[in-house]
N, C-alpha and C positions, 0 to 999 in steps of 0.2 A: 183884843190886845194887838200890839204891833207884831208880836211873834206869830200869832195865828194868821194875821193878815199877810205877813211875809210868806208863810208856807202856802197859803192859798194863791197869792200872787205868782209864785213860782209855778204852781200847777196850771194856772190860766195861761201863763207865758208858754209853757211846754205844749199845752193843748193847741194854742194858736199856731205854734211852729209845726205841729203835726197836721193841722188843717191845711197849711200851705201846700202840702203834698197831695191833698185830696180834692181841694176846690180850685176851680180856675180863677185867675186874677180878676175877672170881671164879676164874680159872684157878689150878690148883695151883702153877704156877710162881711166882706172887706169894706164896703161902704159904711156899714154900721160901726165897724171897729174904728174906722178913720174918724167918724163923727164923735166917738168917745175918746179920741186920742188925748185931749186936754185933761181928762180925768186920770188917765194913766200917768201923764206928766206930773200932775198934782200929787199923785200917790208917791211917785219917785221922790219928789221934794220932801214929802213927809218922812220917807225912809231915811233920807240923808240927815234931816234934822234929828230924828229919833236916834240914829246911830251916833251922831255927835254927842247927844245927851248921855247915851249909854256909856260911851267911851270916857266922857268926863267923870261920870259917877264911878266907873271901874277904876280909873286912875286915882281918884280920891280914896277909894276903898283900899287900893294897894298901898298908897302912902300911909294911910292909917294903920294898916297891918304892919308895915315896916316900923312905924313908931312904937306900936304895942310890943313888937318882938324884942325891943330893947329893954322892956320892963317886965316881961312875963316868961313863963316856961315854954319849952318846945311843945309839950302836949296841948297847951292852950292854943298855941298858934295852929297846930295841926287840926284841932277841933274847929277853929274858925274857918280854915280853908276847906276842909273836907265836908263839913255839914251841908246838907241841902240848903240852897238859898245863899250859900257863900260865894266866894270868888269863882269857883269852878263853874257853877251854874251861870253866873253873869258872863263868863267868858264864852260859854256855849251859846248863850242868847245873842251875844255880839256877833259870833261867827254865823249864826243863822241869818241875821239881818244883812251882814256883809255878803253872804252867798246869794240872797235874794237880789241885792243890788247888782252884783256881778253877772248873775245869770239872766237878768231881765233888761234893765236899762243902762247898766254900766254907770260910769262916772261923768260922762260927757255933759250932762245937764245940771250937774252940781255947781253951784256958784263958787268962784275962786276962794272967797272968804270962808265959806263953810267947808270946802275941801281942805283948806289950810288948817282949820280948827280940828277937823277929823284927823288929819295927819299928825298934828301936834299931840292930840290926846292919845292917839295910837302909839306914838313914840314914847310918851311918858309911861305907857302901860307895859312896855316890853322890858 
């Protein structure tokens, strides 16, 4: 899953950062990492797309909850929000993917259209 991959990606990134203190710049490990740089870039693109999808679904879920709240009781709404798998879990999953992006590659390589879509979905979700 993308959540597991995000956690592992953060660990890899932290490990590489730690290795910079231990290995000289000319070490073959850096050559190998540079050879696989395109794979890291591809993975970052996947994280951007997945975050966009997650935010869109989260925003839709919140809109549906707002609509339901007009027709049902407070205990029902609390049950929908608090239950595992509900909106709280989705929010934590989104935060994990956002943290992986921020701590590793940042937003510099995200296309402007996708970045706008992510921003729009995030704004609708607040």
